N, C-alpha and C positions, 0 to 999 in steps of 0.2 A: 792930639796925637800922643800916644803913650811913649814916655821916655824910657829908653832901653839902656841899662847900665849893667856892667859886670864888675863888682867890687869897686863901685864909684868911677869906673872907667867907661868911656864910650867905645873904645876898641882896645885890642891887645897888641897892636903892631906899631903904635906911634913911635917908640924909640928905635925899633929896627928899621922902619921906613926911613926915618931921618938918617940913621947910620948908613944904610945902603945908598941912599940918594947922594949923600956927601962923599962917600967912598968912591962913587963913580963920577963925582964932580958934575952932577946934574942939578940945575936950578929947579925950584918948584914949578916955574913957568914952563920949562922944557919938559918936565915930567908930565905936566898937565897936557901939553901938546901931543906927547907920545900917546897918552890915553885917549885923546880926541880922535886920533887916527884909528884906534881900536873901537871907536864908537862908544866910549865911556865919557860921559859929560861931567867931568870934574875940572874945575878951573883952578888957578893958582891958589886962591883963597881956600878952596876945598882941601887941597893938599896941606896947606898950613893948618887948617882945622883938624885934620887927621893927625898930623904930627903933634899938635897941641892937645890931643885927646879930647876934643870937643865935638867930634863927628864920628858917627858909626861908619863901618866899612861893610859893604855887602860882599857876598861870596864872589860874584863876578868881578867886583872891583879889586878884591884881594888877588884873584887870579891874574888880572890884567896888570896890577901894580908889580907883581912878581915877574911877569913876562917883560914888562917895560924896563925893569931894573936887572934882569938876567939872574934872578935868584929863584930858588924853589920855595914853595909854600912852607916847607919844614924849616928852611933857613929864616924866613920872615917870622915864623911863630916860635923860634928857638927860645926866646925869653919866657914865653908862656909855658912851653914844655918844661923848662928848667924850674920855674916857680911852682908849677902844678904837675909834678911827675905822676905817672900812673899809680 
């Protein structure tokens, strides 16, 4: 399988995901459970891998992570937008 990286990163939301998860006092396991209810198969280890920037995030996973944490996609991508403005 082809390795997908963006400037040596597997995803661009790792830090914001951890920030919003901790801000809302949600464990990785609880977040994974919320995703399971939305039919997204990410377990606790998958959340950890995303936060450690060693796993990619698909578009539907991004949408569901945002929904589960009560944030917008723009809020989740804020660091990316700041680092790479138009």
